[in-house]
C-alpha positions in Angstrom: -66.7 -166.5 -3.8 -64.0 -164.5 -5.3 -62.9 -161.4 -3.7 -64.2 -158.1 -5.2 -61.7 -155.6 -6.3 -61.5 -152.7 -4.0 -63.2 -149.6 -4.8 -59.8 -147.8 -4.7 -58.4 -150.0 -7.4 -61.4 -149.7 -9.6 -61.4 -145.9 -9.4 -57.7 -145.8 -10.3 -58.3 -147.9 -13.4 -61.2 -145.8 -14.5 -59.2 -142.7 -14.1 -56.2 -144.1 -16.1 -58.5 -145.0 -19.0 -60.1 -141.6 -19.1 -56.8 -139.6 -19.1 -54.6 -141.7 -21.4 -54.8 -140.5 -25.0 -55.5 -142.9 -27.9 -52.3 -143.1 -30.0 -52.9 -142.6 -33.8 -50.8 -144.5 -36.3 -47.7 -142.8 -37.3 -48.2 -140.9 -40.6 -46.0 -141.4 -43.7 -43.0 -139.1 -43.7 -43.6 -136.0 -46.0 -41.0 -135.1 -48.5 -38.7 -132.2 -47.6 -40.2 -128.8 -48.5 -38.1 -126.9 -51.1 -37.6 -123.2 -50.3 -39.1 -120.9 -52.9 -36.6 -119.2 -55.3 -35.6 -115.7 -54.3 -37.6 -113.1 -56.1 -36.1 -109.9 -57.5 -36.7 -106.9 -55.4 -39.2 -104.6 -57.0 -37.6 -101.4 -58.4 -37.9 -98.5 -56.2 -40.8 -96.3 -57.1 -39.8 -92.9 -58.4 -40.0 -90.1 -56.1 -43.2 -88.3 -56.7 -42.5 -84.6 -57.3 -44.9 -81.8 -58.1 -45.1 -81.3 -61.9 -43.6 -78.2 -63.2 -46.0 -75.9 -64.9 -45.6 -76.3 -68.8 -44.6 -73.1 -70.6 -47.4 -71.5 -72.5 -46.9 -72.4 -76.2 -46.3 -69.3 -78.3 -48.0 -69.2 -81.7 -45.6 -69.7 -84.6 -44.3 -66.5 -86.1 -46.4 -65.3 -89.0 -44.8 -65.7 -92.4 -43.2 -62.6 -93.7 -45.6 -60.6 -95.8 -44.8 -61.0 -99.5 -45.3 -57.9 -101.5 -47.6 -58.5 -104.4 -46.0 -58.4 -107.9 -46.2 -55.0 -109.4 -48.9 -54.6 -112.0 -48.0 -54.6 -115.6 -47.5 -51.0 -116.5 -45.6 -50.9 -119.8 -46.5 -47.9 -122.0 -44.9 -47.2 -125.3 -45.9 -44.3 -127.5 -44.9 -43.3 -131.1 -45.8 -40.3 -133.2 -46.0 -40.7 -137.0 -45.8 -44.5 -136.8 -45.0 -46.1 -140.1 -44.5 -49.9 -140.0 -42.4 -51.6 -142.7 -45.5 -53.4 -143.8 -49.3 -52.9 -143.1 -50.4 -54.3 -139.7 -53.7 -56.0 -138.8 -56.4 -54.4 -136.8 -58.7 -56.7 -134.8 -62.1 -56.5 -133.3 -62.6 -57.4 -129.6 -63.4 -60.9 -130.7 -60.1 -61.1 -132.5 -61.3 -60.9 -136.1 -59.2 -58.9 -138.5 -61.3 -56.1 -140.0 -58.6 -53.8 -141.6 -54.9 -53.2 -142.2 -53.1 -50.0 -141.2 -50.0 -48.5 -142.8 -49.6 -45.3 -140.8 -50.8 -43.6 -137.7 -50.3 -40.0 -136.4 -50.2 -41.4 -132.9 -49.8 -44.9 -131.5 -49.8 -46.0 -127.8 -49.2 -49.5 -126.6 -50.2 -50.2 -122.9 -50.2 -53.4 -120.9 -52.1 -52.1 -117.8 -55.2 -54.2 -117.4 -54.5 -56.1 -120.6 -52.6 -55.4 -123.8 -54.3 -52.5 -125.8 -53.0 -50.6 -128.8 -54.7 -47.2 -129.4 -53.9 -45.4 -132.7 -55.2 -42.4 -134.5 -55.4 -42.3 -138.3 -57.8 -41.3 -141.1 -60.0 -39.4 -138.7 -60.5 -42.4 -136.4 -59.2 -43.4 -132.9 -59.1 -47.2 -133.0 -58.3 -49.8 -130.2 -56.9 -53.2 -131.0 -55.2 -56.1 -129.3 -52.5 -57.5 -131.6 -51.5 -61.2 -131.7 -47.9 -62.2 -131.0 -45.6 -60.9 -133.8 -48.2 -58.5 -135.3 -46.7 -55.4 -133.6 -43.0 -55.7 -133.1 -40.9 -53.6 -130.7 -37.3 -52.5 -131.3 -34.4 -52.3 -128.8 -32.9 -48.8 -128.3 -29.6 -50.6 -127.9 -28.3 -53.9 -129.1 -29.5 -57.1 -127.4 -27.5 -60.3 -127.3 -29.3 -63.6 -127.4 -27.7 -67.0 -126.7 -24.4 -65.2 -126.5 -24.1 -65.1 -130.3 -27.1 -63.2 -131.9 -26.7 -59.5 -131.7 -30.0 -57.7 -132.6 -29.9 -54.2 -134.0 -32.2 -51.2 -133.6 -34.3 -52.3 -136.7 -34.7 -55.9 -135.6 -38.4 -56.4 -134.8 -38.8 -58.4 -131.6 -41.7 -60.5 -130.5 -42.9 -59.7 -127.0 -45.1 -60.8 -124.1 -46.4 -58.6 -121.3 -45.1 -59.6 -117.9 -45.3 -58.1 -114.4 -43.7 -54.8 -113.9 -42.8 -52.1 -116.5 -41.0 -54.5 -118.8 -41.6 -56.9 -121.7 -40.3 -60.4 -122.4 -38.8 -60.3 -125.9 -37.6 -63.0 -128.3 -36.0 -62.6 -131.7 -38.2 -63.4 -134.7 -37.9 -66.7 -136.4 -35.6 -67.1 -139.4 -35.3 -70.5 -141.2 -31.6 -69.9 -141.5 -31.0 -69.5 -137.8 -32.0 -72.4 -135.5 -31.4 -72.0 -131.8 -30.7 -74.9 -129.5 -32.9 -73.4 -126.8 -35.5 -70.6 -126.7 -33.7 -67.3 -126.3 -35.6 -64.7 -124.2 -34.7 -61.4 -122.4 -36.8 -59.3 -120.0 -36.3 -55.7 -121.0 -37.5 -52.5 -119.4 -40.0 -50.6 -121.5 -37.8 -47.6 -121.4 -35.3 -49.6 -123.5 -37.8 -50.4 -126.2 -39.4 -48.4 -128.9 -42.1 -48.9 -131.7 -39.9 -47.3 -134.4 -37.0 -49.1 -136.0 -33.6 -47.5 -136.2 -31.0 -49.1 -138.4 -27.6 -50.1 -137.1 -24.2 -49.9 -138.8 -23.2 -53.5 -139.4 -19.7 -54.9 -139.9 -18.3 -55.1 -143.5 -17.7 -58.7 -144.6 -14.2 -59.8 -145.8 -14.6 -63.6 -146.0 -17.2 -66.2 -146.9 -18.8 -69.0 -144.9 -19.6 -72.3 -146.8 -23.1 -73.4 -147.2 -24.7 -76.3 -145.3 -25.3 -76.8 -141.6 -22.9 -74.7 -139.6 -22.6 -75.1 -135.8 -22.0 -71.9 -133.9 -20.7 -71.7 -130.4 -20.1 -68.7 -128.0 -16.6 -69.9 -127.2 -14.0 -71.8 -129.3 -14.8 -75.4 -129.1 -17.7 -74.7 -126.7 -21.2 -76.1 -126.8 -23.3 -75.4 -129.8 -25.9 -72.6 -129.2 -27.4 -72.3 -132.7 -27.0 -73.9 -136.1 -27.0 -72.0 -139.4 -28.9 -73.7 -142.2 -27.4 -72.1 -145.3 -28.5 -72.9 -148.8 -25.6 -70.9 -150.2 -22.4 -69.3 -149.0 -22.7 -66.1 -147.1 -20.4 -63.2 -146.6 -18.9 -62.8 -143.1 -16.3 -60.9 -141.3 -13.4 -62.9 -140.0 -12.5 -61.5 -136.6 -9.8 -64.0 -135.5 -8.7 -67.6 -135.6 -7.7 -69.9 -132.7 -6.5 -73.3 -133.7 -9.1 -75.1 -135.8 -11.8 -72.5 -134.9 -12.7 -69.2 -136.5 -14.5 -66.3 -134.9 -16.8 -64.7 -137.4 -19.6 -62.1 -137.7 -22.4 -62.5 -140.2 -24.3 -59.2 -140.8 -27.9 -60.2 -141.7 -29.4 -57.7 -144.1 -32.6 -59.4 -145.1 -35.4 -61.5 -143.7 -37.0 -61.3 -140.3 -33.6 -60.9 -138.6 -32.5 -58.0 -140.7 -30.2 -55.6 -138.9 -28.9 -58.4 -136.7 -25.5 -60.2 -136.7 -24.5 -63.7 -135.7 -21.1 -63.4 -133.9 -19.6 -66.7 -132.8 -17.1 -69.5 -133.3 -17.3 -71.9 -136.2 -15.1 -74.5 -137.8 -12.1 -72.7 -139.3 -12.1 -74.7 -142.5 -15.6 -73.4 -143.4 -14.3 -69.9 -143.7 -12.7 -69.1 -147.0 -11.9 -66.2 -149.4 -14.7 -63.7 -150.0 -17.3 -64.1 -152.7 -18.7 -61.2 -154.7 -21.1 -59.1 -152.7 -24.7 -59.1 -153.8 -26.7 -56.0 -153.6 -29.9 -55.9 -151.7 -33.1 -54.1 -152.5 -35.6 -52.6 -150.2 -39.2 -52.5 -151.4 -41.3 -49.5 -150.3 -44.0 -47.2 -151.4 -44.3 -43.5 -151.2 -47.6 -41.9 -150.3 -48.9 -38.3 -150.4 -51.3 -36.0 -148.7 -54.5 -34.4 -149.9 -56.3 -31.4 -148.5 -59.9 -30.2 -149.1 -61.5 -26.9 -148.1 -65.2 -26.6 -147.2 -65.1 -30.0 -145.5 -67.8 -30.9 -142.9 -67.6 -34.0 -140.8 -68.6 -34.9 -137.3 -69.3 -32.1 -134.8 -68.2 -34.4 -131.9 -66.8 -37.9 -131.3 -69.0 -40.9 -131.7 -68.5 -44.7 -131.1 -67.8 -46.6 -134.3 -68.4 -50.3 -135.0 -67.0 -52.8 -137.4 -68.7 -56.0 -138.6 -66.1 -58.5 -139.8 -68.6 -61.4 -140.1 -69.8 -61.8 -136.5 -72.0 -58.8 -136.2 -71.1 -55.2 -135.1 -68.3 -54.8 -132.6 -67.0 -51.6 -131.0 -63.6 -50.7 -132.4 -63.1 -47.1 -131.4 -64.3 -43.6 -132.1 -64.8 -41.4 -135.1 -63.2 -38.0 -134.5 -64.4 -34.4 -135.0 -64.1 -33.3 -138.6 -64.3 -36.8 -140.1 -66.8 -37.2 -142.9 -68.7 -40.3 -143.9 -71.2 -41.4 -146.5 -74.4 -43.1 -145.2 -75.4 -46.5 -146.4 -78.3 -48.8 -145.7 -79.6 -49.5 -142.3 -78.6 -52.7 -140.5 -80.6 -53.4 -137.4 -80.2 -50.5 -135.0 -77.2 -49.1 -136.9 -76.4 -47.6 -140.3 -73.6 -48.8 -142.5 -71.1 -46.0 -143.4 -68.2 -45.3 -145.7 -65.5 -43.3 -144.0 -64.2 -40.5 -146.2 -61.8 -39.3 -143.6 -60.7 -35.8 -142.4 -60.1 -32.8 -144.7 -56.4 -33.5 -144.8 -55.5 -37.2 -145.1 -53.0 -39.7 -146.6 -53.3 -40.8 -150.2 -53.9 -43.6 -150.4 -55.7 -43.8 -147.0 -53.8 -45.4 -144.2 -56.8 -47.7 -143.4 -57.7 -50.5 -145.8 -60.8 -52.4 -144.7 -60.7 -56.1 -145.2 -63.0 -57.6 -147.8 -66.4 -58.1 -146.4 -65.9 -55.7 -143.5 -68.5 -52.9 -142.8 -68.2 -49.8 -140.6 -71.4 -48.7 -138.8 -72.6 -45.8 -136.7 -75.8 -45.0 -134.7 -78.3 -43.2 -136.9 -78.0 -39.9 -135.2 -74.2 -40.1 -135.2 -74.2 -40.9 -138.9 -76.4 -37.9 -139.7 -74.0 -35.7 -137.7 -70.9 -36.9 -139.7 -72.5 -37.0 -143.1 -72.2 -33.2 -143.6 
């Protein structure tokens, strides 16, 4: 029988097995760990400060007040107005109903619209002329384009503009062709409704016919061209090299009483030609007077029918006599005999087909 291990030895073995750890197999070696790349340091945060109070925005300055343009206030008056030729009278719709050759009083006003008021043949009439139908005249000479000098009898076309002034242009003449459109703004006090002739220069040379360029300076830019069908008499003022300074006194046409004063080619100016006389057409009228003359006891509205029905054209004045005609609607056709003292022939000539009319009671009052 084999000997049994001692209890002490068995206990020691049991204790060794219980306390000795089980060794695990050695793991595979891990690769070396790489250090992470350095990161940039975050920027420092701005210091937090209390916001400054924003200034209160001021409203933009108001634009400077612009004064309104002054109203058109031109007023021209003329006593015993006698145009060089009869002028048209128009109804409010613009139709011509008569021509006038003389007026005791004429007033042109532009306030609130152009209106011409005139008294003649026992009537006070109101009309609005078309451009060119009622010329105005400069009290002094006007210079257009630096070469056209208008005189006191040169009728100017005009347009009403703001303020007490008119914008004027010279009348058209086929012999004078401007490069641009000559205009001038003239105070009404410098204009009149009555022409006054100017003393023009006396010619001593002649300018050849054809197209003649005129400049304001020797060799300067052309400002107008003369279209001459024949030679004209001019005044030679001076010569400079190939240029001649001349004055052409215009004695006929729309630009009568004007003068072209400028530089032209010197070889176009030659010895004078015989002077031709000019004739002025005109007519003389007279006056008639009648005693024991009736007429209107007071003023009444008068109408004219120029083809579009009756239109108000003015007033018939005290002392003006008429002849009654047939009734036309609410009005009566009349023939105006005029005042007791009147022009012969009458200063008013109705256009063919025009009829004057009055209210029935007014016609009865004036038919005495």
